[in-house]
C-alpha positions, -999 to +999 in steps of 0.1 A: -573+691-038-542+711-047-522+710-079-496+687-064-521+661-054-531+630-073-565+613-076-563+575-082-589+555-100-586+518-089-597+494-116-603+457-110-606+437-143-609+403-157-571+403-163-556+422-134-555+454-114-549+489-128-542+521-110-549+553-129-535+586-116-552+619-125-543+655-119-562+681-099-584+690-128-593+654-135-584+658-172-550+642-175-546+605-167-517+581-165-522+543-164-497+524-143-485+489-153-509+461-146-507+441-114-520+406-108-519+401-146-542+374-159-563+371-127-599+380-120-598+410-097-634+416-084-626+446-062-599+470-055-602+496-026-582+522-009-581+524+029-587+561+038-575+555+073-540+546+060-532+568+029-514+548+002-528+514+014-548+495-012-564+461-011-574+438-039-597+407-040-577+386-065-592+353-078-569+329-096-585+301-115-556+277-107-545+287-072-576+301-057-585+335-042-560+357-023-562+391-005-534+413-018-522+446-003-501+475-015-486+500+009-474+524-018-505+533-039-503+502-061-466+502-071-460+469-054-483+443-040-480+415-014-504+387-004-517+390+031-537+364+049-567+349+030-595+333+051-603+296+048-633+276+059-622+257+090-632+221+089-648+223+123-671+251+111-679+237+076-716+228+074-715+211+040-688+189+026-678+178-008-664+144-017-627+141-023-624+129-060-592+109-052-606+092-021-644+093-023-647+080+013-630+112+026-650+144+032-632+177+028-643+212+037-661+232+011-637+260-001-642+296-008-650+301-044-643+338-050-636+369-030-660+397-038-656+428-017-631+443+008-644+471+031-622+491+055-637+494+089-648+525+108-622+553+115-624+545+152-612+509+144-581+516+122-570+480+119-604+464+110-613+451+076-643+432+063-644+407+035-673+393+015-670+360-003-688+332-022-706+311-009-724+337+012-695+343+036-685+373+057-651+377+075-636+403+098-599+411+102-587+428+134-552+434+121-554+448+085-556+414+069-530+396+090-557+372+101-595+367+095-623+356+118-655+342+103-687+360+112-708+329+119-741+347+124-741+350+086-718+321+077-738+296+097-771+314+094-800+289+101-818+298+069-786+296+048-796+262+034-825+279+016-804+308+002-801+307-036-772+321-056-775+349-081-764+345-117-729+355-106-728+331-078-736+330-040-718+362-035-717+385-005-709+416-025-719+447-004-705+457+030-713+491+045-703+506+078-723+534+094-700+564+096-716+573+130-714+539+146-689+511+140-713+485+154-739+492+127-732+472+096-751+465+064-745+437+039-760+426+005-761+390-008-772+376-041-799+363-043-808+367-006-812+405+000-799+430+025-794+427+063-785+451+091-766+445+123-767+468+153-742+448+173-711+445+151-723+414+133-734+393+163-770+392+149-787+404+117-821+416+106-834+412+071-841+446+055-859+440+023-894+453+030-909+469-001-885+452-026-901+433-054-890+397-064-905+394-099-888+360-104-904+343-074-940+332-068-941+353-037-935+389-047-926+404-013-908+378+008-886+386+038-856+374+019-849+361-015-844+394-033-815+396-058-799+428-046-772+440-070-756+469-052-763+494-024-748+529-019-750+549+013-757+587+014-728+597+036-744+631+043-775+613+056-764+578+067-800+568+073-805+570+035-796+543+010-799+538-027-804+503-040-801+487-074-820+454-074-830+428-099-865+441-093-858+478-098-842+509-083-851+519-047-844+544-019-847+540+019-847+568+044-849+547+076-817+525+077-832+500+052-863+494+073-884+500+042-876+506+006-895+527-020-892+520-057-881+550-076-871+537-110-905+531-126-904+564-146-874+551-164-893+521-178-870+491-174-852+500-142-829+469-141-792+474-136-763+465-114-745+497-104-753+527-081-731+553-064-737+584-042-710+611-039-701+625-005-701+661-019-736+659-034-760+648-007-793+635-020-779+625-054-774+589-066-761+577-100-774+546-117-766+529-150-798+515-164-795+483-184-819+462-205-831+434-182-828+408-210-796+418-228-778+432-197-764+462-217-774+499-220-807+497-237-809+532-253-783+526-280-756+546-262-738+549-229-761+566-203-760+574-166-792+584-147-791+609-118-816+606-091-824+638-071-838+626-038-851+661-028-871+668-060-878+631-066-868+635-102-845+617-127-821+634-151-803+618-181-767+629-181-755+621-216-765+630-252-774+600-274-746+611-297-719+610-270-710+573-269-731+552-292-732+515-286-743+488-261-723+487-228-724+464-198-717+476-163-712+453-133-722+459-097-689+475-086-685+493-120-694+529-109-677+552-084-677+588-074-650+609-058-653+632-028-644+664-047-668+693-054-683+690-080-680+653-077-664+632-104-683+601-117-664+571-131-680+541-149-662+510-162-677+487-187-676+450-195-659+458-228-631+477-211-640+514-215-637+538-185-659+568-189-656+597-165-672+631-157-652+657-137-682+678-129-712+657-117-722+647-152-721+680-170-694+668-194-680+634-201-648+618-215-633+584-220-599+574-208-576+567-239-568+532-227-585+499-235-588+478-203-599+442-201-635+437-190-639+458-159-653+443-127-649+472-103-640+509-101-632+528-069-615+560-059-586+566-035-581+597-014-561+625-031-524+620-022-492+641-026-474+633-058 
């Protein structure tokens, strides 16, 4: 990253989308005017295949969800196509309150996650939605096709929602193979596809379900978020309702790693491309859903040494902070930057893999998601 390049932090909040530009040293930040003001923005993401292209999952309480795109780094936005549940494919129907004798298709409640496809498929996007829905676009959001192997899954009638709803919130594409996909659903668990979504295999072996009578079912886990280790794409880090986990075999089996921390509940996890074998978690109190040590804290997992490291002093940022599932991100620089947004609107950051920390001098609305764009020319 040179001096004339900018790093963008993309922030989705309860009241709109914010784009924050930083300089090469990641010490000076400028917050652009809000977009989608007043709307719930669950996820904002950059498309690395098309520098300058951003996508936002915007949920309007009055007009419903929309997919929004910017072609200029967030300066202007335009709605692209938003998927609907076709009547012929709807499995369940709600009654029309005006005419109770008429059945209407169940609508999409919220859009949760937008994922750019593999570099070899430059026009492909994936979209996760509530209730437990997955879509693919072959034309950068111009149209969407439902992935019925999930949307019409034979076991779907038994899938329960998480506290945040029946959300499909995690979509990962193997960087080596565009046909290998991973998804996470609350409160269902994770699945892997080896055939571009034509079929799916549950991948929850080893993950505890403390809230169910059966503690190790095939599905029913409340996965909160999953991060891939891009340096070793067979390795994944998972934050679950039932703890923190790692898998080294494409999610075939998970090993719990968070027990040394005590309460290893939380929502957010990220793994930086420039630091293989490292994962960053924000541990929360399982009951209160806020940082339980009386201050803001991020935990670093070293997969090689199998050890944890606390990154902040108790005196750094005292208080109780909530962090949602998309609330942590890392950049691709070396050393990696770490960025964490809170439900009370603070955006904490470290430019050097957790060695030092700062807080952006801007009060955001409650933060739903944080992601990082590629460095671009100013």
